[in-house]
C-alpha positions in Angstrom: 23.4 31.0 103.2 19.7 32.3 102.7 17.0 31.5 100.0 15.0 34.3 99.7 11.3 34.3 97.9 10.4 38.1 96.9 6.3 37.7 96.7 6.1 41.2 94.7 8.4 40.1 91.9 7.7 36.4 92.4 12.0 36.7 92.5 14.0 33.5 94.2 17.9 34.3 95.2 19.6 31.6 96.2 23.0 32.9 97.8 25.8 32.5 100.3 28.9 34.9 100.8 30.8 33.1 97.2 27.5 32.9 94.8 24.2 33.9 93.9 21.6 32.2 91.9 18.6 33.9 90.7 15.3 32.7 89.7 11.9 33.9 88.6 8.2 32.9 88.1 6.8 34.8 84.8 3.1 36.3 84.9 2.3 32.6 82.8 4.2 30.4 85.3 7.4 29.8 83.3 10.4 29.5 85.8 13.2 31.3 84.4 16.7 31.9 84.9 17.9 35.4 85.7 21.6 35.2 87.1 24.1 32.9 88.2 27.7 34.0 89.6 29.4 35.9 92.1 27.6 36.9 95.3 25.1 39.9 94.9 23.4 41.7 97.2 20.0 40.7 98.2 16.8 43.2 97.0 13.2 42.5 95.9 13.6 43.3 92.3 16.0 42.0 89.9 13.8 42.1 86.8 15.8 44.6 84.9 17.5 41.1 84.0 14.9 40.0 82.3 15.4 40.6 78.4 12.8 39.8 75.7 11.9 40.8 72.4 10.2 39.7 68.9 12.4 37.5 67.1 11.4 36.5 63.5 11.0 32.7 63.2 9.8 32.4 66.7 6.7 31.0 68.3 5.0 33.0 71.0 3.7 32.1 74.2 0.5 34.1 73.1 -1.2 36.2 70.9 -1.4 39.2 72.8 2.6 39.5 73.8 4.8 38.4 70.2 8.1 39.0 72.4 7.3 36.7 74.9 8.6 33.1 73.3 9.7 30.1 74.8 13.2 29.7 72.4 14.7 32.9 74.2 13.8 32.7 77.5 16.3 31.5 79.5 14.4 28.5 81.1 14.9 26.6 84.4 13.8 23.1 83.3 12.6 23.4 79.1 10.8 21.0 77.7 10.1 20.6 73.8 7.3 20.7 71.6 5.7 24.3 72.4 8.4 26.5 71.3 11.9 25.9 72.7 13.8 25.1 69.7 16.9 24.0 72.3 17.9 20.9 73.6 15.1 20.3 76.2 15.7 19.1 80.0 12.8 16.8 79.8 11.1 14.5 77.3 8.5 12.3 77.6 5.5 10.9 75.9 2.0 10.7 77.0 -0.2 7.6 76.5 -1.8 9.5 73.5 1.4 9.7 71.9 2.0 13.6 72.5 5.3 15.0 73.6 4.0 18.4 74.4 4.8 19.6 78.2 4.1 23.3 79.3 5.1 23.2 82.9 4.4 25.9 85.2 4.8 26.9 88.9 2.5 25.3 91.5 4.2 25.8 94.5 7.4 25.5 96.8 9.2 25.3 99.7 12.2 26.0 101.6 13.8 24.1 104.3 16.9 23.7 106.0 19.2 20.9 105.6 19.3 18.4 102.5 17.5 16.0 102.3 18.8 12.5 100.6 18.1 10.8 97.2 17.1 7.2 97.9 19.1 4.5 95.7 21.2 7.2 94.7 24.6 9.1 95.9 24.6 12.8 96.8 25.9 15.1 98.4 24.6 15.6 102.4 25.0 17.7 105.2 25.7 16.6 109.2 23.6 19.2 110.7 20.9 21.2 109.0 22.5 24.7 109.2 25.0 23.6 106.8 22.6 24.2 103.5 19.3 25.3 102.6 17.2 23.5 100.1 14.3 25.3 97.5 11.7 22.2 96.3 10.1 23.8 93.7 7.3 22.5 91.7 6.4 22.8 88.2 3.3 20.7 86.9 1.4 20.4 83.4 -2.3 19.6 84.8 -3.1 18.3 81.2 -1.0 15.7 81.2 -0.6 14.6 84.3 3.4 15.7 85.0 4.8 17.5 87.8 8.2 18.1 88.2 9.5 19.1 91.2 13.4 20.5 91.1 15.6 20.5 94.3 18.3 23.4 95.0 20.4 23.1 97.7 23.3 25.7 99.0 25.5 25.2 100.6 27.0 27.4 103.7 30.5 26.5 103.5 30.7 26.0 99.5 30.5 28.2 96.5 28.2 25.4 95.1 24.8 24.4 94.6 23.3 20.5 94.0 20.4 19.7 92.0 18.9 16.8 90.9 15.0 16.7 89.8 12.0 14.3 90.4 9.3 13.8 87.6 5.7 12.4 88.7 2.8 11.0 86.7 -1.0 11.5 87.6 -2.6 10.7 84.4 -4.1 7.3 83.3 -2.2 4.6 81.4 1.8 4.9 80.9 4.2 8.1 80.8 7.4 7.5 78.7 9.9 9.3 80.3 12.7 9.7 77.2 14.9 12.4 79.0 15.7 13.6 82.4 18.2 15.9 82.8 20.0 16.7 86.4 20.7 20.0 85.8 19.8 22.5 83.0 21.9 26.3 83.1 21.1 29.0 80.5 23.5 31.7 80.4 23.1 34.9 78.5 26.3 34.7 76.6 28.4 32.5 75.4 31.8 33.7 76.2 33.6 31.1 77.3 36.3 28.2 77.1 34.9 24.9 77.7 37.1 22.5 79.6 36.8 18.7 79.9 38.2 15.7 80.9 39.0 13.0 77.7 41.3 10.5 77.3 40.8 6.6 76.8 42.5 3.3 79.0 45.8 4.3 80.5 45.9 8.1 79.2 42.6 9.2 81.5 41.1 12.5 82.6 43.6 14.7 79.9 42.4 18.5 79.7 40.9 19.8 76.9 40.4 23.1 76.3 38.5 24.2 73.5 35.9 27.7 73.0 32.2 27.8 72.7 31.3 28.3 69.5 27.3 27.9 67.9 25.6 24.6 68.1 26.2 21.9 70.6 29.4 20.7 71.8 29.9 18.4 74.8 31.0 14.8 76.4 29.0 12.2 77.3 29.3 8.0 77.6 27.3 5.3 76.2 29.5 2.4 77.9 27.4 1.8 80.8 29.8 3.2 82.9 31.2 6.8 83.1 34.5 5.2 81.5 37.6 6.3 80.6 36.7 8.6 77.5 35.3 11.1 79.0 34.7 11.7 82.4 31.2 13.4 84.0 32.3 17.3 84.2 32.6 19.9 82.6 33.4 24.1 82.8 32.9 26.8 81.3 35.7 29.5 82.0 36.0 33.1 81.2 39.1 33.5 78.3 41.8 34.1 80.1 41.4 32.4 83.1 44.0 29.9 84.7 44.5 28.3 87.6 44.8 31.3 90.0 42.5 33.9 88.5 39.3 34.0 86.4 35.8 32.5 86.5 35.2 29.2 86.4 31.5 27.5 86.3 32.0 23.8 87.1 29.6 21.1 86.1 29.7 17.1 87.9 27.5 14.3 88.1 27.1 12.1 90.4 26.8 9.1 88.4 28.2 6.5 87.2 26.6 5.5 84.0 25.7 6.7 80.4 25.7 10.8 80.9 25.4 13.3 78.8 27.3 17.2 79.2 26.2 19.9 76.9 26.9 22.8 76.2 24.2 24.4 73.5 24.9 27.4 71.9 22.4 29.3 70.1 22.7 32.3 67.1 22.0 34.9 69.3 24.6 33.6 71.7 22.9 32.1 74.4 24.1 29.3 75.9 22.3 26.4 77.7 24.2 23.8 79.9 22.6 20.5 80.5 23.9 17.4 82.3 22.4 14.0 83.5 21.2 10.6 82.0 22.1 9.9 78.5 18.9 9.8 76.8 20.2 7.3 74.2 19.0 3.6 75.4 16.9 4.9 78.2 13.2 5.4 78.4 11.3 4.9 81.5 7.6 3.8 82.3 5.9 5.7 85.0 2.5 4.6 85.6 0.2 6.6 87.8 1.3 7.7 91.1 5.2 6.7 90.3 7.9 9.2 90.7 11.4 8.8 88.7 14.8 10.6 90.4 17.4 12.2 88.8 21.4 11.5 89.5 22.4 14.8 91.2 24.4 17.4 89.6 26.6 19.6 91.1 27.6 23.3 90.1 30.8 25.3 91.2 31.4 29.1 91.0 34.9 30.5 91.2 36.0 33.8 90.6 39.8 32.7 91.3 40.3 30.4 88.7 40.4 26.9 88.5 42.2 26.0 91.7 39.4 27.5 93.1 37.1 26.0 91.7 38.6 22.5 91.8 39.4 23.4 95.5 35.4 23.3 96.2 34.8 20.1 94.6 37.6 18.9 96.3 36.4 20.2 99.8 32.8 19.3 99.1 33.5 15.9 97.3 36.0 15.1 100.4 34.1 15.7 103.4 30.2 16.2 102.5 30.0 13.0 99.7 32.4 10.3 100.7 31.3 8.7 104.2 32.1 6.2 106.7 35.0 5.4 108.9 37.6 5.8 106.7 37.1 9.7 105.0 39.1 11.0 107.6 41.7 8.9 108.1 44.8 8.8 106.8 45.0 6.3 104.2 47.7 3.1 104.8 50.4 2.2 102.8 49.8 -0.7 100.6 51.8 -2.9 97.9 49.5 -4.7 95.8 50.6 -8.3 94.6 49.3 -7.6 90.7 52.1 -7.0 88.6 54.9 -8.5 91.0 52.9 -12.3 90.1 50.2 -11.5 87.7 47.9 -14.7 88.2 51.1 -16.8 88.8 51.4 -16.9 93.0 51.2 -19.4 95.6 50.6 -18.4 99.1 54.3 -19.1 99.9 55.4 -17.0 97.1 52.6 -14.2 98.6 54.0 -14.7 102.0 57.8 -13.7 100.8 56.7 -10.5 99.1 54.8 -9.7 101.9 57.4 -10.1 104.6 59.7 -8.0 102.4 56.7 -5.4 102.8 56.7 -5.2 106.3 60.5 -5.1 106.5 60.0 -1.9 104.2 57.2 -0.9 106.5 54.8 -1.3 104.5 51.2 -1.7 106.1 48.5 -3.4 103.8 49.0 -5.9 101.8 46.4 -6.3 98.9 45.9 -9.6 97.1 44.8 -8.8 93.3 42.7 -10.8 91.1 43.5 -14.7 90.8 42.7 -16.0 94.5 39.5 -17.4 93.2 38.9 -21.2 91.8 39.6 -21.6 88.0 41.3 -18.1 87.6 44.5 -18.8 86.6 44.0 -16.3 83.8 41.3 -13.6 82.7 39.5 -16.4 80.9 37.4 -18.1 83.4 36.4 -17.9 87.2 34.0 -15.2 87.4 31.3 -15.4 89.3 30.8 -18.2 91.8 33.7 -16.6 94.0 35.1 -19.9 95.7 38.4 -19.9 96.9 41.6 -21.7 95.4 42.7 -24.0 97.9 45.3 -25.3 95.3 47.0 -21.5 95.7 45.8 -20.9 99.5 45.5 -23.5 101.5 44.5 -22.1 104.4 42.2 -20.1 102.7 41.4 -16.2 102.7 41.2 -16.6 106.3 43.9 -18.4 106.7 46.4 -16.2 104.5 44.9 -12.9 105.9 45.7 -14.8 109.7 49.3 -14.8 108.6 49.4 -11.7 107.1 48.0 -9.9 110.6 51.0 -12.4 112.4 53.2 -10.8 110.4 51.7 -7.3 111.5 50.2 -6.3 107.8 46.6 -5.8 107.5 44.7 -7.7 104.2 43.4 -6.3 101.6 41.4 -8.3 98.9 40.6 -7.6 95.1 37.1 -8.8 93.7 35.1 -8.0 90.6 31.4 -9.1 91.5 29.6 -7.8 88.3 31.4 -9.6 86.2 30.4 -13.5 85.1 33.0 -16.1 83.0 31.2 -18.5 80.5 32.3 -22.0 82.3 31.2 -20.7 85.6 28.5 -23.0 87.7 26.5 -19.1 88.4 25.9 -19.1 84.4 25.0 -22.7 83.8 22.7 -22.3 86.6 21.1 -18.8 86.2 21.4 -17.9 82.2 18.5 -16.0 82.9 21.2 -13.5 85.0 23.7 -12.7 82.0 22.9 -9.6 79.8 21.8 -10.6 76.4 19.4 -11.5 74.0 17.6 -15.5 74.6 19.2 -17.8 72.5 22.1 -16.0 71.5 25.3 -15.4 73.3 26.2 -12.0 74.2 29.2 -10.4 73.2 32.3 -11.0 75.2 35.1 -8.1 76.8 38.1 -9.5 78.3 36.7 -12.8 78.1 34.2 -12.1 80.6 30.4 -11.1 80.6 27.7 -8.8 82.3 25.7 -9.8 85.2 22.0 -7.9 85.6 22.6 -6.0 88.3 19.2 -4.4 88.0 17.8 -8.4 88.9 17.3 -7.9 93.0 18.2 -11.7 92.9 21.6 -11.3 91.8 22.6 -8.5 94.3 20.8 -10.6 96.7 23.2 -13.4 95.4 26.3 -11.2 95.2 26.0 -9.9 98.9 25.3 -13.0 100.1 28.5 -15.0 98.7 30.6 -11.8 99.5 29.3 -11.3 103.0 30.3 -14.8 104.0 34.0 -14.6 102.6 34.0 -11.4 104.2 32.7 -12.2 107.4 35.2 -15.1 107.8 39.0 -13.8 106.5 40.2 -10.2 108.3 39.8 -8.3 105.2 40.3 -4.7 105.9 40.5 -3.2 102.4 38.5 -4.5 99.1 39.5 -3.3 95.4 36.2 -3.4 93.4 37.0 -3.6 89.8 35.0 -3.7 86.7 36.9 -4.6 83.7 34.5 -4.3 80.5 32.1 -1.6 78.7 28.4 -3.0 78.6 27.0 -4.4 75.9 23.8 -6.9 75.1 21.9 -4.6 77.6 18.9 -6.7 77.5 17.1 -8.1 80.8 15.7 -11.5 80.5 14.1 -10.5 83.8 12.5 -7.5 82.8 9.4 -6.9 80.5 9.8 -6.0 76.8 8.0 -2.7 77.6 10.5 -1.8 80.1 14.0 -2.5 78.5 14.9 1.0 78.4 15.6 0.6 82.0 18.0 -1.8 82.2 21.1 0.3 82.0 19.7 2.9 84.8 18.8 0.0 86.8 22.6 -1.6 86.5 23.6 1.1 87.9 21.5 1.6 90.3 22.0 -2.6 91.3 25.3 -2.0 91.9 24.6 1.0 94.2 22.7 -1.2 96.2 25.4 -3.8 96.6 28.1 -1.0 97.4 25.5 0.4 100.2 24.9 -3.2 101.9 28.4 -4.5 101.9 29.8 -0.9 103.1 27.2 -0.8 105.9 27.5 -4.1 106.8 31.5 -3.9 107.0 31.9 -0.1 107.9 35.5 -0.8 109.3 36.5 -2.2 105.5 38.2 0.3 103.2 36.7 0.3 99.8 38.6 1.6 96.4 36.6 1.6 93.3 38.6 0.9 90.3 37.5 -0.2 86.3 40.0 -1.3 84.1 41.9 1.8 85.9 39.8 4.8 86.1 36.8 4.2 83.8 34.4 4.7 87.1 36.4 7.5 88.4 33.4 9.8 89.1 31.1 11.4 91.9 28.9 8.1 92.2 31.4 6.0 93.1 33.0 8.3 95.9 30.3 8.1 97.8 30.6 4.3 98.2 34.6 4.2 98.2 36.6 7.1 99.4 39.4 6.3 97.1 39.7 5.1 93.4 42.1 3.4 91.1 43.4 6.3 88.9 44.5 4.5 85.9 46.5 1.3 85.1 49.4 3.0 84.1 51.6 3.8 86.7 54.2 5.6 84.6 55.3 8.5 86.6 55.5 10.9 83.6 52.3 9.6 82.5 50.6 10.1 85.8 51.5 13.6 86.1 49.3 14.4 83.4 46.7 11.9 84.7 46.5 12.9 88.5 46.7 16.5 87.4 43.7 16.4 85.2 42.1 14.4 87.5 42.6 17.1 90.3 40.3 19.3 88.3 37.4 17.8 90.5 38.5 15.0 92.9 41.0 15.3 95.6 43.9 13.8 96.3 42.7 11.4 99.0 40.7 9.9 96.1 43.0 8.8 93.7 45.3 5.8 94.0 48.4 6.3 93.1 51.0 3.6 93.4 55.1 2.8 92.6 55.5 0.4 90.2 58.2 -1.8 88.6 60.5 -0.7 85.8 60.3 -0.7 82.6 57.2 0.5 83.4 54.8 -2.6 82.3 52.2 0.1 80.4 54.3 1.5 78.0 58.4 0.1 78.6 60.1 3.4 80.2 62.3 3.3 83.1 62.2 6.7 85.3 64.1 6.7 88.5 62.5 5.5 91.9 62.7 8.6 93.6 60.7 10.1 90.7 58.0 7.4 90.6 57.6 8.0 94.7 57.6 11.7 94.3 54.7 11.3 91.7 52.7 8.7 93.6 53.2 10.6 97.0 50.3 13.1 95.8 47.6 10.3 96.1 47.0 7.3 98.3 50.4 5.9 98.3 51.2 2.7 97.7 53.3 -0.1 95.6 53.2 -2.7 92.8 56.1 -4.4 92.1 58.0 -7.4 93.2 60.0 -6.1 96.3 62.1 -9.0 96.4 64.1 -8.2 92.9 64.8 -4.9 94.2 68.3 -4.2 95.0 69.8 -3.4 98.3 69.9 0.5 97.8 66.5 0.5 96.5 65.1 -1.5 99.5 66.6 1.4 101.5 65.1 4.3 99.3 61.9 2.4 99.8 62.0 2.5 103.4 62.9 6.4 103.3 60.1 6.9 100.8 57.5 4.7 103.2 58.9 7.2 106.2 58.2 10.3 104.1 55.1 9.2 103.0 53.9 8.3 106.9 55.2 12.0 107.9 53.2 13.6 105.1 50.4 11.5 104.1 47.9 13.6 106.7 49.0 17.4 104.6 49.1 15.4 101.1 45.5 13.9 101.9 43.8 16.6 103.7 45.6 19.4 103.0 44.6 22.2 100.3 45.7 21.2 96.9 47.1 23.6 94.3 48.3 22.8 90.7 50.9 25.1 89.9 52.6 24.4 86.4 50.6 22.1 83.8 52.5 19.3 82.7 49.8 19.7 79.2 51.7 23.1 78.3 55.2 22.1 78.8 58.4 19.9 79.9 57.8 20.3 83.5 55.4 20.5 86.1 54.4 21.6 89.9 51.7 21.2 92.3 51.7 21.6 96.1 49.5 21.2 99.2 49.2 22.9 102.2 48.0 22.2 105.5 44.6 23.8 106.7 46.4 25.8 109.3 48.9 27.1 106.4 52.2 25.5 109.1 53.3 23.3 106.3 53.4 22.6 102.9 54.9 20.0 100.6 55.7 21.2 96.8 56.4 18.7 94.1 58.3 20.1 90.6 58.8 17.5 88.1 60.7 17.8 84.7 60.2 14.9 82.0 63.5 15.7 80.0 66.6 16.9 80.6 67.8 20.6 78.6 71.2 21.0 77.8 72.7 24.8 78.9 68.9 25.9 80.6 67.7 28.5 81.9 67.1 29.6 85.3 63.6 28.8 86.8 61.6 29.7 89.3 57.6 28.4 90.7 55.4 30.6 92.4 53.9 29.0 95.2 50.2 29.5 96.4 48.1 29.2 99.8 50.9 30.5 102.1 50.6 32.9 104.2 51.9 35.9 103.4 53.0 37.0 106.6 54.6 33.2 107.7 58.0 32.6 107.6 58.9 29.5 106.6 61.8 27.1 106.6 62.0 25.7 102.5 64.0 22.4 103.1 65.3 21.4 99.2 65.5 18.0 98.3 69.7 17.7 99.1 68.5 18.8 103.2 69.9 22.3 102.9 67.2 25.1 104.1 66.4 28.7 103.9 63.6 30.7 105.2 61.3 32.7 102.9 58.4 34.7 103.8 55.2 33.6 102.4 54.7 36.5 100.5 58.3 36.0 98.9 57.3 32.4 97.8 54.2 33.3 96.0 55.1 36.4 94.3 59.1 36.0 93.4 58.7 32.4 93.9 60.7 29.2 94.7 64.1 29.3 92.9 64.3 25.6 91.5 67.1 26.2 88.9 69.5 22.9 88.8 72.8 24.6 88.0 73.4 22.3 84.8 75.3 23.4 81.2 76.8 21.4 79.0 77.7 18.6 80.8 74.9 18.3 83.4 77.5 17.8 86.8 74.2 16.8 88.5 73.7 13.2 86.8 70.5 14.2 87.1 69.1 13.8 83.6 65.8 12.8 82.2 62.6 12.4 84.5 63.6 14.6 87.9 61.5 15.2 90.6 61.8 17.3 93.3 60.6 17.6 96.4 60.1 20.9 98.6 59.0 20.9 102.5 58.1 24.2 103.9 57.6 24.4 107.7 56.6 27.7 109.6 59.0 28.7 112.1 56.8 30.0 114.3 53.6 28.3 113.5 50.4 29.9 114.7 
């Protein structure tokens, strides 16, 4: 995975077996992009890829060369005001009021490994030989601004990680109004843009549209990455599918406001920028200070969307997620929320727990409502005092009772929020975001603590550390149930209020870092009203996230399918819930709910004591099946086979790393009358290996991998007008594949 610098042509070539990334320093010092795509042979001279010519109405770099214009160069980190008329990667204002910057190459260095980003989540390596990093320094000495661009190319992944550090050496204060993590200029616009959009209970729906002239993109101004747009976009060549085609994927390792945009100019060049959203952002820098952007990850695939996704999955699961739980199978849990909501007693919970243990479940999660003044969502947040009326023995006594049953203990928290009736607000009103003298706007009857204030983080760490040190907690569900408004910090200088939203996220990261370091044995799951903060930044601290509050099996097909565009199956919290479903009232078979949730970190969220004997027997079998297959599901290679966004059916599968075993999920939403025959072409198998394929009814046949991938797996249900099988709507089938002669 070398990084080559060819001195004679001032060309940088970052490449591995998968991709190449080429840059060049022009005679005037401008750093430009030459190529990003499939791996190329290295050579000293790629100058033929640099093109420029005179264009009408263009601002030129000099009197001597009317063909050289910043507007038409493919720039690595563009600024504004000196001829580039597109969206910039960097926008600053000097003490004199100038926004003009002319960054030119100063120096570079190439080092093995990958440096960490202080205070920010980022991908990492465990040995220096896993990656090489290029450190490129650009500067404008007149303005006193330096920009250090970091490019890490990995040995084992078709991925490049990027971020920037902006430094200031001039007098007074420099205002940093925009600092993107990544900019990539592409020579054409022959792409379709793929994004993940949605809202609460329908997160990460796949939307595809052709690139057109102008700016298109996704963003969040909600203070979190949001239900509405995920910090990801992909550019795919027309005709690309799950198995074939060229795709560039862009993902931001950040949990706050972001912008990811594609700007197509009239000459069909495309500029992709990704980073912190410049709206409501302004970071002051004084002499000697620097600002570090979040990391962005660029992935290249020549094998379609599955190829892109599998790179993200492997990279994020093994080199973004950390800690003891990164490589461990996740426990099968039951969460009491939809069983009890706020209305519970310890006896009621222990009765539910006893049934869970009987069915083979491993972890009991106590959700919202365990702390004082919390019988509804209208109070209680902030003080974190145990409600001994509900839990006479406290968290310690309740957790020990679970342990005696043979269950582990999990707990819900929402540390970033505060209720108006809390003692915390009464004692520290300056710790609540909002203008002095004015009541901030509520969301879900709660308000926001100023997480950018170190005193707030210290307080929360002290309260939570004491609780967790006293009780046998081995799982935490960290929630965040409202968007950020009234982003004014009473402990921050008025001139620095543009830092509040970013400092909020840095404070969340700091609290996560302290708690995960103090309690490395605890499995943390992030949550934000479902999937409002399902992003790479959270995966650095919590290796799994609650995918959505919508647990309906049919809706989850789309939500989990879309989420898998970027995020590994091991990161997706997926539960079997009650029917009729509490989010939309639909009734689906228990087997279908489990067959969807199995492709995630599996669990239950319903009142187990209200189930029939047959339903309990089904759950016992489901739990046993999940335990047998969770290693393959959570850590195998995931393949999307048939999209729920394009028809009545969906299919996906996961294959073990040695390709000896695989699990296939096939789903049909509505029963068809007199339907045609069906086959699903599988993927990822060894074409020369013979597999025993066990159908849901227990019958088995043997097929070679090439037959299953080319001719397909027959999934016809055999029904005609009278549906003799009685399967009906909302059908799910699981097929087990096992090599006859494992290798």
